[in-house]
N, C-alpha and C positions, 0 to 999 in steps of 0.2 A: 852596361854601360861605359860605366864605371870607370871600370878597366882599358875602354879603349878599342876591346879588338871588333867593335862591326865597319863597317867597309859601306859608306853611305850608301848604296842602295838598300844592303840592311836596314837599317835604318829607315827608309819608307817602309818597304815591307813590316816593319815591327808596329807604325804612327800608324798601319791601320785597322791593324791589332786591338793597338790600344786602344782605333780612335771606338771603335766597334764594344768596346768594353769598361767604358767609359760612369756608362750610367748604368750601371751592377755594383761599380767598386763603393769601398765603405770612405768618408770623409777620409782614418784616415789613411788611409790608401790611395787618393787622391793629390794628397800632400807626398805621399811617395814619390806618387808619378812628376808631379811640380816639381823637385827638387830632383831626383835624377833626370828627368831628359833638360831641365833645366842647366844642368851644367855640362851637360855633352854640349856636342863641334854641332848636330845637329834641328834646327828651328824648320819647324813647319804649323803653319800659320791654324794648316784646318786643326792639324790636331789642338793651338791653342785653341784656340774656338771651344774645340769640342768640350775642354778641359774643360776651359771659362762659366762654361757651362753646367758641366756638370756640378762647378763647384758650387755656384752661386745654388742650387739649387738645393744643395745641404746645409748650407750653411751652415743656419743652426743648429747643425749636432755637431759640428768639427770642435776638435777636444783642445782647451788651451795650448796645451804642449805643441802640436801642434802647425796652428796659424800663423806664428810666424816667419820658418821652415818656406810656404808656401805664397806666404810675401815672397821674400826670399826667391825661391824657384820660380815662380810667375815676370818678375823682375829679370831673371836669367835670360827669360822667354822672345822679355820687349814682350809683355803683357800687355796691353794695346784699352781693354776695360777698365779702362781706373774706376768708375764709379765700383763696379768687385771689391780691387784692390785696396777705396776708401770700406768699403762697409769690412772689409777682412783685419783692417787696422785699427777701425773705430772698434772692434769687437774685439780684439786683442786688448786693447786699452783697456778697457770697462774689465776688461776676469783681471787686469794685475801683467806687467810687465814680467820677465825676468831679466834685473840684470846685460846679461850674455846675450840676450837677445833684440834690446835697444840699437845698438849697430846697427845691425844687421836691415832688421825693418825697418830701421828713417831710412836707413842709403838703397837701400832696395826700390821703397817708394822713389826715394833724386831724383836715382836711377833713370823711370820711365815719369818722369815727371807728372809724380799723382799724391804731391807733397806740398800742401795751402798754405796758407799760414794759421785757417787757421785750427783741420788736420801734424799741423806740428804741435800749436801747440797746447792743441789736446794729449798728444805722444809728453809734449814735454811737460805739460803735470802730472802725469800716472807713476812718469819717471823716477823727476825727483826722487825719491827714494834709492834707484840704486847710481844715483849716479860715484857716490861711493868709492863705488863699486867697479865703476870703469879706468884704462888703461888710461891712455896717453893716447899709444894709435886711436885707440876706440871717439877719444871727444876728441879728439882733432874732429873726426871725421863730422861729428856728429854737431859741433861747429858747424864747418864743414852745410853742411844739409838746410840745418836753419837759418844760420846769413843763406844759400840764396834758395828759400822758402820764404821764406820774411818773416820767421820767426819772433815772436813780441810775450812771448812768457818772460819775467825780468828775471824773476826768480832762479829758472832754472839757470838760465841765462852765464847771472853773478855764479850762479855752482858750479856748471862744467869748468870759469876760469878762477878756480882755488886752487 
């Protein structure tokens, strides 16, 4: 998929095969499917719904290191299951984010309109220690998503502005 060698017809056949096997995949493998399929140019609503269902079932056992990739992949797939995205983001926030993950999680959630003020404030609170590690592009992207979502976490916003 990443190499771009698949014809649209192949995507259709491959998505049917993947859907049949989603229930048996581990959380790590589900995360890989979300990210890889999200980066592909072919979108399949039935696959996304099945993937969301499988992720929801396995949410308690999702490894911390894969949650941000899953959120990013689902946002690229235009996931409509906002509750799943909120649950993933909350689990990610409580496990302590890595600085490199914060912009992609916040921007991914904003892309699919799943970043409300409460969730943005929760992410801001747990990401405060990451701010010194952000580059200028990340700061700009995060400030934009914070403004769009209605974030009110003053300490985080002030820290981004420095």
